[in-house]
C-alpha positions in Angstrom: -0.1 0.1 -0.2 1.8 2.8 -0.9 2.3 5.5 1.9 -0.3 8.4 0.1 -2.8 5.8 1.1 -1.5 4.8 4.8 -1.8 8.9 5.5 -5.7 9.5 4.0 -6.6 6.3 5.8 -5.3 7.7 9.1 -6.4 11.1 8.3 -10.3 9.3 7.3 -9.7 7.7 11.2 -9.0 10.9 12.4 -11.9 12.7 11.1 -14.2 9.5 11.8 -12.9 9.9 15.8 -13.5 13.5 16.2 -16.7 13.5 14.8 -18.0 10.8 17.1 -15.9 13.1 20.3 -17.8 15.9 18.8 -21.2 13.6 19.4 -20.5 12.9 22.9 -19.6 16.2 23.9 -23.1 17.5 22.3 -24.7 14.3 24.1 -23.0 15.6 27.1 -23.8 19.1 26.8 -27.6 18.3 26.6 -27.1 16.3 29.6 -25.7 18.9 31.9 -28.4 21.1 30.7 -31.0 18.7 31.4 -29.6 18.4 34.7 -29.2 21.9 36.0 -32.8 22.6 34.9 -33.7 19.8 37.0 -32.0 21.0 40.0 -33.4 24.4 39.5 -36.8 23.0 39.2 -36.1 20.7 42.1 -34.7 23.8 44.2 -37.6 26.2 43.5 -40.1 22.9 44.5 -38.3 22.4 48.0 -38.4 25.9 48.6 -42.7 25.9 48.0 -42.9 22.5 50.2 -45.3 22.3 52.7 -45.4 19.0 54.9 -48.7 17.3 56.2 -50.0 14.3 58.0 -52.2 12.2 56.0 -53.9 8.7 56.4 -53.7 6.1 54.6 -57.0 5.2 53.1 -56.4 2.1 51.1 -53.9 -0.1 50.4 -53.6 -2.5 46.6 -51.2 -4.7 45.5 -50.9 -3.4 41.9 -49.7 -6.8 39.5 -46.6 -6.1 37.1 -45.1 -8.1 34.0 -43.5 -11.3 35.4 -45.5 -11.9 37.9 -44.3 -9.3 40.2 -46.2 -6.6 42.2 -46.0 -3.4 43.8 -48.0 -1.8 46.8 -50.0 1.1 46.0 -51.6 3.5 48.9 -54.3 6.3 48.5 -53.8 8.8 51.0 -56.1 11.6 52.2 -54.7 14.8 53.9 -55.6 18.1 54.5 -53.5 21.3 54.2 -53.9 24.6 56.5 -57.3 26.1 55.5 -59.2 23.0 55.5 -59.3 21.4 52.0 -58.7 17.9 51.7 -57.2 15.5 49.0 -56.5 12.2 48.4 -54.0 10.9 46.2 -52.5 7.6 45.2 -49.1 6.4 45.0 -46.6 3.4 45.3 -45.7 3.1 48.6 -45.4 1.2 52.1 -48.5 1.5 54.9 -51.3 0.2 56.3 -55.0 1.6 56.1 -55.1 4.1 58.9 -51.5 4.8 58.9 -50.0 8.0 59.6 -47.8 9.3 56.9 -46.2 12.6 56.1 -47.4 14.2 52.9 -45.1 16.6 50.8 -47.2 19.2 48.6 -46.2 22.1 46.7 -47.9 25.3 48.9 -48.8 27.2 45.2 -50.4 23.6 44.6 -51.7 21.8 47.3 -53.5 18.8 44.8 -49.9 17.4 43.8 -48.5 16.0 46.4 -45.9 12.9 47.1 -44.6 11.1 49.9 -41.1 11.8 48.9 -39.7 15.1 49.4 -39.0 17.3 46.3 -35.5 17.9 47.7 -34.5 14.2 46.7 -35.4 15.3 43.2 -31.7 16.8 43.0 -29.7 13.5 43.4 -30.8 12.6 40.3 -29.9 15.5 38.9 -26.7 16.2 40.2 -25.6 12.8 38.6 -27.5 13.9 35.4 -24.7 17.2 35.6 -22.0 14.9 36.6 -22.3 12.3 33.8 -23.1 15.1 30.8 -19.4 16.8 32.2 -17.6 13.6 32.2 -19.1 13.0 28.4 -18.2 16.6 27.3 -14.5 16.3 28.9 -13.4 12.9 28.6 -13.9 11.7 25.2 -12.2 15.3 23.7 -9.3 14.8 26.3 -8.9 10.9 25.2 -8.8 12.2 21.6 -6.1 15.0 22.5 -4.0 12.3 23.5 -4.4 10.0 21.0 -3.4 12.5 18.3 -0.6 13.9 20.1 0.7 10.2 20.2 -0.2 9.3 16.9 1.8 12.6 16.0 4.9 11.6 18.5 4.7 8.3 16.5 4.0 5.9 19.7 
């Protein structure tokens, strides 16, 4: 094979690797943006979050594919001002148990058994994964180019 074909082949390979590296960086940027937006939203919800005691009204075993099942509970809670709401969510509790409800003070009808602050962890992981996709592939590419130029 001629020297010119070897050089063109290596150039094409590096061009393909550069395109893959840029693709990873774009995906990483998307992950970082989504994660940061999620952290901001979870923080805003956590600031407005209120808690109330709720009562488990019903407990259901819900069938899942492949013979598995999960437990859903129906909960009623009352917010300051006297308005009562009910919701159903996967959780643990027996009929009559008291559970802590987390709700948005601006939307008291949207409640959860879990705090909005917990969403920050998942979004933070999304930022970390995105950041590593933005940094590591370009770094590996640059190291590969340097080694190739040096003849290693």
